[in-house]
C-alpha positions in Angstrom: -41.3 -38.2 48.7 -40.1 -39.4 45.3 -42.8 -40.4 42.9 -45.6 -38.4 44.6 -47.2 -35.4 42.8 -46.9 -32.2 44.8 -50.3 -30.7 45.6 -51.0 -26.9 45.6 -51.5 -25.4 49.0 -55.1 -24.3 49.6 -55.9 -20.6 50.0 -56.6 -20.6 53.7 -58.1 -17.0 53.6 -60.8 -18.2 51.3 -60.3 -15.1 49.1 -60.3 -15.5 45.3 -57.0 -14.7 43.7 -56.8 -11.3 41.9 -57.2 -11.6 38.2 -54.0 -10.8 36.2 -54.0 -7.8 34.0 -54.0 -8.7 30.3 -50.6 -8.4 28.7 -50.4 -7.0 25.1 -49.5 -9.8 22.8 -46.1 -9.5 21.2 -45.9 -9.5 17.4 -43.0 -10.4 15.2 -39.8 -9.0 16.6 -41.2 -8.8 20.2 -42.8 -5.4 19.8 -46.3 -4.7 21.0 -49.0 -3.2 18.7 -49.0 -0.1 21.0 -45.3 0.4 20.5 -45.6 0.0 16.7 -48.5 2.5 16.7 -46.3 5.0 18.5 -43.5 4.6 16.0 -45.9 5.1 13.1 -47.4 8.3 14.7 -43.9 9.7 15.3 -42.9 8.9 11.7 -46.0 10.6 10.3 -45.4 13.7 12.4 -41.7 13.9 11.2 -42.8 13.6 7.6 -45.3 16.4 8.1 -42.7 18.7 9.7 -40.2 18.1 7.0 -42.8 18.6 4.3 -43.8 21.9 5.8 -40.2 23.0 6.0 -39.7 22.3 2.3 -42.9 24.2 1.5 -41.8 27.2 3.7 -38.6 27.5 1.7 -40.2 27.3 -1.7 -43.6 28.8 -1.1 -44.8 31.6 -3.3 -48.2 33.3 -3.0 -48.9 32.6 0.6 -45.4 33.0 2.2 -43.3 35.9 3.0 -39.6 35.4 2.2 -37.1 36.8 4.8 -36.3 39.9 2.8 -39.5 41.7 3.5 -37.7 43.9 5.9 -35.4 45.6 3.3 -35.6 49.3 3.7 -37.7 50.9 1.0 -39.2 47.6 -0.2 -42.8 47.7 -1.4 -44.6 44.5 -0.5 -47.6 44.1 -2.7 -48.3 40.6 -1.4 -49.3 42.3 1.9 -50.8 45.6 0.6 -52.6 44.4 -2.5 -52.6 40.6 -3.0 -55.7 40.7 -5.3 -53.6 42.3 -8.0 -51.4 39.2 -8.2 -53.6 37.1 -10.4 -52.0 34.4 -12.5 -54.1 33.9 -15.6 -52.6 33.4 -19.1 -53.6 36.0 -21.6 -52.2 36.7 -25.1 -52.9 40.4 -25.4 -51.7 43.5 -23.6 -52.3 43.8 -19.9 -52.9 47.1 -18.1 -50.8 46.6 -14.9 -51.5 48.9 -11.9 -47.8 49.0 -11.0 -44.9 50.0 -13.3 -42.8 48.1 -13.8 -45.2 45.3 -13.0 -44.6 42.8 -10.2 -47.2 40.2 -10.9 -50.7 39.6 -12.3 -52.0 38.1 -15.5 -49.4 37.4 -18.1 -48.5 35.9 -21.4 -48.3 32.1 -21.7 -44.6 32.4 -22.8 -42.0 33.7 -20.3 -39.0 35.9 -21.1 -35.7 34.0 -20.9 -34.2 34.7 -17.5 -31.0 32.8 -17.4 -28.7 35.7 -16.8 -30.0 37.6 -19.8 -29.0 41.2 -20.3 -31.4 42.7 -22.8 -30.2 45.8 -24.8 -33.7 47.2 -25.3 -37.1 47.2 -23.5 -39.0 43.9 -23.4 -42.7 43.1 -23.1 -44.2 43.4 -19.6 -46.5 40.4 -20.1 -43.6 38.0 -20.9 -41.4 39.4 -18.1 -44.2 38.9 -15.5 -44.3 35.3 -16.4 -40.6 35.1 -15.6 -41.3 36.6 -12.2 -43.9 33.8 -11.6 -41.1 31.3 -12.2 -39.0 33.0 -9.5 -36.8 35.4 -11.5 -35.7 38.8 -10.4 -36.1 41.5 -13.1 -33.8 44.5 -12.9 -34.9 47.5 -14.9 -33.2 50.9 -15.3 -33.7 54.2 -17.1 -32.1 54.2 -20.5 -30.1 57.3 -19.5 -28.5 55.5 -16.5 -24.7 56.0 -16.8 -22.9 53.3 -18.7 -20.7 52.3 -15.7 -23.8 51.7 -13.6 -25.5 49.7 -16.3 -22.4 47.5 -16.4 -22.4 47.1 -12.7 -25.9 45.7 -12.8 -25.1 43.6 -15.8 -22.2 42.1 -14.0 -24.6 40.8 -11.3 -26.9 39.3 -13.9 -24.8 37.6 -16.5 -24.6 33.9 -16.2 -26.9 33.7 -13.2 -30.2 31.7 -13.6 -33.4 33.5 -12.6 -32.0 36.9 -13.2 -32.6 39.2 -16.2 -32.4 42.9 -16.9 -33.6 45.5 -19.4 -34.0 49.2 -19.9 -37.4 50.6 -18.9 -38.4 54.0 -20.2 -40.3 56.3 -17.9 -39.1 55.0 -14.5 -39.6 57.4 -11.7 -36.3 56.3 -10.1 -33.1 55.3 -11.9 -33.3 51.6 -11.0 -36.2 49.3 -10.1 -36.0 45.7 -9.0 -39.0 43.3 -9.3 -39.8 39.9 -7.9 -43.3 38.4 -7.7 -45.2 40.7 -5.4 -42.1 42.8 -4.4 -40.5 46.0 -5.7 -37.5 48.1 -4.7 -36.6 51.4 -6.4 -33.1 52.7 -6.0 -30.8 55.5 -7.2 -27.5 53.8 -7.8 -26.3 50.4 -8.9 -23.8 50.2 -6.0 -26.5 50.3 -3.4 -26.1 47.1 -1.2 -29.8 46.6 -1.3 -29.5 45.4 -4.9 -27.6 42.3 -3.7 -29.9 41.9 -0.7 -33.0 41.9 -2.9 -31.5 39.3 -5.2 -30.4 37.1 -2.3 -33.8 37.3 -0.6 -36.2 37.0 -3.5 -34.5 35.2 -6.4 -36.2 31.8 -6.7 -37.6 32.2 -3.1 -40.5 34.4 -4.2 -41.7 32.0 -7.0 -45.4 31.0 -7.0 -44.2 28.2 -9.3 -40.9 27.0 -7.8 -38.8 24.9 -10.1 -40.4 26.3 -13.3 -37.9 26.9 -16.1 -36.3 30.2 -17.1 -34.9 29.0 -20.5 -36.6 28.2 -23.8 -38.8 31.2 -23.6 -38.9 34.6 -25.4 -35.5 36.1 -26.3 -36.8 39.0 -28.5 -37.0 42.6 -27.3 -39.9 44.9 -28.0 -42.8 45.8 -25.8 -45.5 44.0 -27.8 -46.3 40.7 -26.1 -44.6 37.7 -27.8 -46.8 34.6 -28.1 -44.2 32.2 -29.3 -40.8 31.3 -27.9 -37.5 32.5 -29.5 -36.3 35.7 -30.9 
Protein backbone atom coordinates (compact mmCIF):
# COMPACT_ATOMS: atom_id res chain seq x y z
CA UNK A 1 0.00 0.00 0.00
CA UNK A 2 1.27 3.45 -0.89
CA UNK A 3 2.74 5.38 2.03
CA UNK A 4 3.54 2.34 4.16
CA UNK A 5 7.14 1.34 4.95
CA UNK A 6 8.02 -2.18 3.85
CA UNK A 7 9.16 -4.38 6.73
CA UNK A 8 11.97 -6.92 6.39
CA UNK A 9 10.82 -10.51 6.51
CA UNK A 10 11.91 -12.32 9.66
CA UNK A 11 14.36 -15.20 9.44
CA UNK A 12 11.99 -18.06 10.19
CA UNK A 13 14.81 -20.57 10.71
CA UNK A 14 16.17 -18.61 13.63
CA UNK A 15 19.74 -18.96 12.32
CA UNK A 16 22.00 -15.98 12.36
CA UNK A 17 22.99 -14.68 8.92
CA UNK A 18 26.53 -15.61 7.84
CA UNK A 19 29.00 -12.73 8.24
CA UNK A 20 30.24 -11.30 4.99
CA UNK A 21 33.92 -11.67 4.13
CA UNK A 22 35.84 -8.40 4.37
CA UNK A 23 36.51 -6.84 1.01
CA UNK A 24 39.86 -5.07 0.45
CA UNK A 25 39.29 -1.37 0.25
CA UNK A 26 39.97 0.13 -3.13
CA UNK A 27 42.46 2.93 -3.37
CA UNK A 28 42.82 5.65 -5.93
CA UNK A 29 42.16 4.27 -9.38
CA UNK A 30 40.12 1.33 -8.06
CA UNK A 31 43.13 -0.94 -7.36
CA UNK A 32 43.45 -2.88 -4.13
CA UNK A 33 46.62 -2.74 -1.98
CA UNK A 34 47.25 -6.43 -2.75
CA UNK A 35 47.21 -5.78 -6.49
CA UNK A 36 49.57 -2.82 -6.14
CA UNK A 37 51.94 -4.92 -4.02
CA UNK A 38 51.98 -7.56 -6.76
CA UNK A 39 52.85 -4.95 -9.39
CA UNK A 40 55.67 -3.62 -7.21
CA UNK A 41 57.10 -7.10 -6.63
CA UNK A 42 57.05 -7.88 -10.35
CA UNK A 43 58.74 -4.56 -11.10
CA UNK A 44 61.51 -5.17 -8.57
CA UNK A 45 62.12 -8.65 -10.00
CA UNK A 46 62.29 -7.27 -13.54
CA UNK A 47 64.84 -4.63 -12.51
CA UNK A 48 66.94 -7.30 -10.79
CA UNK A 49 66.90 -9.53 -13.88
CA UNK A 50 67.85 -6.67 -16.20
CA UNK A 51 70.59 -5.54 -13.83
CA UNK A 52 72.10 -9.01 -13.68
CA UNK A 53 71.96 -9.30 -17.46
CA UNK A 54 73.93 -6.06 -17.80
CA UNK A 55 76.44 -7.27 -15.21
CA UNK A 56 76.81 -10.60 -17.00
CA UNK A 57 77.73 -8.85 -20.22
CA UNK A 58 80.26 -6.49 -18.69
CA UNK A 59 81.60 -8.53 -15.77
CA UNK A 60 85.29 -8.90 -15.33
CA UNK A 61 86.95 -10.90 -12.56
CA UNK A 62 84.12 -13.24 -11.67
CA UNK A 63 82.63 -13.95 -15.05
CA UNK A 64 83.68 -16.15 -17.92
CA UNK A 65 83.18 -14.60 -21.37
CA UNK A 66 81.88 -16.91 -24.08
CA UNK A 67 85.27 -17.38 -25.74
CA UNK A 68 86.70 -19.63 -23.04
CA UNK A 69 86.22 -22.61 -25.39
CA UNK A 70 88.72 -21.37 -28.03
CA UNK A 71 91.12 -24.18 -28.89
CA UNK A 72 94.52 -23.63 -27.28
CA UNK A 73 93.32 -20.88 -24.94
CA UNK A 74 94.90 -20.66 -21.50
CA UNK A 75 92.32 -19.51 -18.95
CA UNK A 76 94.21 -18.15 -15.96
CA UNK A 77 91.00 -16.96 -14.33
CA UNK A 78 90.14 -20.60 -13.83
CA UNK A 79 93.61 -22.09 -13.27
CA UNK A 80 95.31 -19.37 -11.19
CA UNK A 81 92.94 -16.54 -10.22
CA UNK A 82 95.16 -15.46 -7.30
CA UNK A 83 97.74 -14.08 -9.71
CA UNK A 84 95.24 -11.55 -11.08
CA UNK A 85 95.74 -8.96 -8.35
CA UNK A 86 94.98 -5.35 -9.21
CA UNK A 87 97.19 -3.14 -7.06
CA UNK A 88 98.88 -0.04 -8.47
CA UNK A 89 102.68 -0.06 -8.19
CA UNK A 90 105.23 2.28 -9.73
CA UNK A 91 108.17 -0.07 -10.02
CA UNK A 92 108.87 -3.20 -12.04
CA UNK A 93 106.66 -6.25 -11.48
CA UNK A 94 107.88 -9.86 -11.74
CA UNK A 95 105.00 -11.47 -13.61
CA UNK A 96 104.65 -15.28 -13.52
CA UNK A 97 103.40 -15.35 -17.13
CA UNK A 98 105.11 -13.89 -20.19
CA UNK A 99 103.64 -11.84 -21.70
CA UNK A 100 101.59 -11.01 -18.61
CA UNK A 101 97.81 -11.35 -18.58
CA UNK A 102 97.03 -9.50 -15.35
CA UNK A 103 98.27 -8.70 -11.89
CA UNK A 104 99.62 -5.60 -10.18
CA UNK A 105 100.41 -2.82 -12.63
CA UNK A 106 101.46 0.77 -13.12
CA UNK A 107 98.89 3.48 -12.30
CA UNK A 108 99.13 4.72 -15.91
CA UNK A 109 97.83 2.55 -18.75
CA UNK A 110 99.33 2.20 -22.20
CA UNK A 111 97.26 3.86 -24.91
CA UNK A 112 95.12 1.16 -26.52
CA UNK A 113 93.00 2.93 -29.12
CA UNK A 114 94.24 0.93 -32.08
CA UNK A 115 97.89 1.70 -31.37
CA UNK A 116 100.58 -0.19 -33.29
CA UNK A 117 103.83 0.27 -31.36
CA UNK A 118 107.07 -0.18 -33.33
CA UNK A 119 109.07 -1.29 -30.30
CA UNK A 120 108.56 -3.18 -27.04
CA UNK A 121 106.52 -1.49 -24.32
CA UNK A 122 106.46 -1.79 -20.53
CA UNK A 123 104.54 -4.78 -19.20
CA UNK A 124 103.32 -2.80 -16.23
CA UNK A 125 101.59 -0.17 -18.38
CA UNK A 126 100.25 -2.78 -20.80
CA UNK A 127 98.66 -4.81 -18.00
CA UNK A 128 96.75 -1.74 -16.88
CA UNK A 129 95.31 -1.55 -20.40
CA UNK A 130 94.18 -5.17 -20.10
CA UNK A 131 92.36 -4.22 -16.91
CA UNK A 132 90.43 -1.63 -18.94
CA UNK A 133 89.34 -4.31 -21.40
CA UNK A 134 91.98 -4.08 -24.13
CA UNK A 135 93.41 -7.00 -26.09
CA UNK A 136 97.19 -6.84 -26.43
CA UNK A 137 98.71 -8.55 -29.47
CA UNK A 138 102.41 -9.34 -29.17
CA UNK A 139 104.74 -10.93 -31.69
CA UNK A 140 108.37 -11.93 -32.16
CA UNK A 141 110.45 -9.15 -33.67
CA UNK A 142 111.50 -11.54 -36.46
CA UNK A 143 107.91 -12.27 -37.52
CA UNK A 144 107.67 -11.81 -41.32
CA UNK A 145 106.68 -8.28 -42.34
CA UNK A 146 103.53 -9.40 -44.13
CA UNK A 147 102.28 -11.14 -40.98
CA UNK A 148 103.04 -8.07 -38.85
CA UNK A 149 101.01 -6.00 -41.31
CA UNK A 150 98.14 -8.49 -41.16
CA UNK A 151 98.01 -8.06 -37.39
CA UNK A 152 98.38 -4.29 -37.64
CA UNK A 153 95.45 -4.17 -40.05
CA UNK A 154 93.24 -5.71 -37.39
CA UNK A 155 94.43 -3.26 -34.74
CA UNK A 156 94.62 0.16 -36.39
CA UNK A 157 91.72 2.44 -35.56
CA UNK A 158 90.00 -0.04 -33.24
CA UNK A 159 89.57 1.04 -29.60
CA UNK A 160 90.68 -1.45 -26.95
CA UNK A 161 93.27 -3.03 -29.22
CA UNK A 162 97.05 -2.48 -29.27
CA UNK A 163 100.09 -4.41 -30.40
CA UNK A 164 103.83 -4.43 -29.94
CA UNK A 165 106.86 -6.65 -30.56
CA UNK A 166 107.84 -8.83 -27.62
CA UNK A 167 111.35 -10.35 -27.61
CA UNK A 168 111.68 -13.87 -26.27
CA UNK A 169 108.24 -15.24 -27.11
CA UNK A 170 108.09 -19.03 -27.22
CA UNK A 171 105.62 -18.83 -30.13
CA UNK A 172 105.52 -16.31 -33.00
CA UNK A 173 102.35 -14.57 -31.78
CA UNK A 174 100.69 -14.23 -28.39
CA UNK A 175 97.34 -12.57 -27.61
CA UNK A 176 96.47 -11.34 -24.13
CA UNK A 177 93.27 -10.22 -22.41
CA UNK A 178 92.77 -9.93 -18.66
CA UNK A 179 93.19 -13.52 -17.44
CA UNK A 180 93.41 -15.11 -20.90
CA UNK A 181 96.19 -15.95 -23.33
CA UNK A 182 96.36 -17.55 -26.76
CA UNK A 183 99.64 -18.37 -28.52
CA UNK A 184 99.66 -18.94 -32.27
CA UNK A 185 102.02 -19.52 -35.18
CA UNK A 186 100.49 -17.38 -37.93
CA UNK A 187 98.64 -14.07 -38.20
CA UNK A 188 96.06 -15.63 -40.52
CA UNK A 189 94.87 -18.12 -37.91
CA UNK A 190 91.10 -17.49 -37.52
CA UNK A 191 91.47 -17.71 -33.76
CA UNK A 192 93.04 -14.23 -33.79
CA UNK A 193 89.70 -12.73 -34.79
CA UNK A 194 87.81 -15.04 -32.45
CA UNK A 195 89.94 -14.00 -29.47
CA UNK A 196 89.41 -10.32 -30.26
CA UNK A 197 85.68 -10.81 -30.70
CA UNK A 198 85.24 -12.75 -27.47
CA UNK A 199 87.53 -10.86 -25.10
CA UNK A 200 87.89 -7.27 -26.31
CA UNK A 201 86.05 -5.13 -23.72
CA UNK A 202 84.17 -8.21 -22.42
CA UNK A 203 87.07 -9.40 -20.25
CA UNK A 204 87.47 -6.04 -18.51
CA UNK A 205 87.56 -5.97 -14.71
CA UNK A 206 86.92 -2.22 -15.15
CA UNK A 207 84.37 -1.99 -17.99
CA UNK A 208 84.07 1.50 -19.42
CA UNK A 209 87.54 2.64 -18.30
CA UNK A 210 89.40 4.68 -20.95
CA UNK A 211 92.08 3.53 -23.36
CA UNK A 212 93.25 7.02 -24.33
CA UNK A 213 95.34 9.70 -22.58
CA UNK A 214 97.75 7.12 -21.21
CA UNK A 215 101.34 6.26 -22.06
CA UNK A 216 102.34 6.50 -25.72
CA UNK A 217 106.08 5.91 -25.25
CA UNK A 218 107.87 2.66 -25.96
CA UNK A 219 110.56 1.07 -23.81
CA UNK A 220 110.28 -1.64 -21.18
CA UNK A 221 110.87 0.56 -18.13
CA UNK A 222 107.52 1.40 -16.48
CA UNK A 223 106.29 4.90 -17.32
CA UNK A 224 104.81 6.79 -14.39
CA UNK A 225 103.38 9.73 -16.34
CA UNK A 226 101.10 9.88 -19.38
CA UNK A 227 102.37 10.81 -22.82
CA UNK A 228 105.41 9.92 -24.85
